[in-house]
N, C-alpha and C positions, 0 to 999 in steps of 0.2 A: 247591151254590150257585154261581151264575154272576154275577160282577160285571161290569158293563158301564159304560164311561165314556160320558157324554153326547155328542151330536153337537157339532159346531163351534159355538161361542157367539160373539156379537159382541164380547165382552170379549177375545178373543184375536187380533183383527184388527190392532191397532196398539199392541202392548206396548211400554212400560209404561203409557202414558196411557190405553188402553182398559180397564185394570184398574179404573179409577175409575168405570166405568159401573155404575150401580145396576140391579139386576134385568134383566140382558141376556138377550135371547131367543136362539133359534138363528138362524144365518145361513141363506141359501138352501142353501149346502152342508151345513149341519148337518141341515136338513129332509131333504135327499136322503140322507144318511148314515143317518138314522133310518128311512127307508122301506126302505133295503137290509137292515136288521136283520130284517125280515119273512121274507126268504129265508134269511138266515144262521142265525137262532135263532126258527123258527116257534113261535108261542105256541098254547096250547090253553086251553079254559075251566077246566081243572084246575090251571093254572099261577098263581103269585103274583108280582107285580112289587112290590118295595119301593123307594120313590123319595125322593130327597133333595128337600127343599122349596125348591127353586130353580127359576126358570122354565125354564132350559135342560134340566134333567133331566125336569121335569113334561111339557114339550113332547116331548122325546125318547120318553118312555113312551107318550104319547098317540098320537103318529104310528105307533110300532111296534106298538101293540096295537089299532090301528084295526079295528073289527068283531069283536073277540075279547072275549068276556065273562069275562075273568079278573079276579081280585081284584087291586086296586091299592091299596097302602098307602103314604101319605106319612109319612116319619119323619126327625126330626133326628138320628137315630143313624147316618145315612149322608150327612149334610150335609158340606160342604167341610171338609177337614183340611189344615192346613200340613204338608208332609213334605219333609225331616225336621222334627220339631217344633222350634219356636223359642219359648222361653219369653217372649221379648220381642217377639214377632210380634203384629201387629194384623190383625183381619179387614178385608180390602179390600172396598170397596162391591160389587164384583161377586160376592162370596161371602157376602153377608148373606142370611139366610133371609127369605123373603117372609111376610107376615102370613097367618095362619090364615083371616082374612076373605077375602082374595084367593084362596087356595086353595080354599075352599069355594064361592065364587061362580064362579071360572073353570074349576074342575075338579070339578064336583059328583058325578062318579061315583067319585072317589077317596075312599078311607077315610083318616081321620086316626089316626095312631098315639096312642091315649090313654094308653099306658104311659109315654111320655116325659114328663119333668118340664117345668114352665114354664120353668125356667131353660134347659133344652136347646132348647126352642122359641124362646126369645129370643136365645140366645147360640150354640147349636150346639156342634159338637166341634172347631171350627177350631183354637183355641189351648188346648185342655183339656190339662192336664198328662199326660204319658205313663202314669203309674200310674192316673190317674183314667180315661183312654180305655180302657186295657186291662181295667179293671173293668167298665165299661158295654159294651164290645165283646164280652167273653165272655158276658155275660148276653144280649146281643142274638143272638149265635150260638146259644145254648141255646134261646132263644125261637123262632128260626127253625126249629130242628130239631124243635120240638114242633108246628109247623103241618102237617106231614105231608101235603104236596101233591107233586104229580108233579115240579114244578121250582119253585125259588125263584130269581128274577132280581133283582138289585139294580142300580138305575140311579143312579150316583153320579159321583165326581169322582176324578181321577188321584191326589191325595194320599191321599184317604180309602181307595181301593181299595188302595194300596200299603200304608197303615197296617194295614189288616185282613189283607192277605197276610202282612206281616211277623209280626204277632201270631200268626196261625194257623200259619204254617210254621216260625217260629223262626229263620228266615234273616235276615241283615242285607241290606236292599235299599237302593237308592239312587234317585235321580230318574231314572237311566237305565232303571229297571224300570217307569216309568209306562206305561199302556196308551195307545194312540192313540185319537183321537176315534172313538166307537162300537166301539172295541176291547174285547174281552171275555176274562175269565179265569175258568176253572172252578176252584173250590176245594173240596176235600174236607175236611170238618170231622169 
């Protein structure tokens, strides 16, 4: 499995006020970063991309996979996650999952992960308690292993990627372990 952080989003340009932007798209730099993934991680039609249901991740995957007929699945199981988890944290406007209607209309070639509960589609995993996250994350990893494709790529967010890395590796990670924009990390499960 290869976890990839999305390209630069508009929500990162003027922090902290830009974190209040709802549904931020990629910046021009983010589009260019996503195009570079084509050379760094070339896709084939045998690959699967699992994508967080936010515009910046959906756009990253769309640009990267241009003209490649690989399977693309949108799942709230890789949506934004606060790291380290803060039980009193709130989901910022920039990290709210977009509606299924928008995903279906604007990204019609993407599949919707039907295994995820309605609650996950509405709330995501952003502030899910650690024990609950670990339970669904382990099931997600098991489900990914059963897909038996050439490669599985996951386009997600820095906190989410670090949360999965920590759970899989058993290591204690910090925000210093966050991947950079369109940075990627291969994780053996």
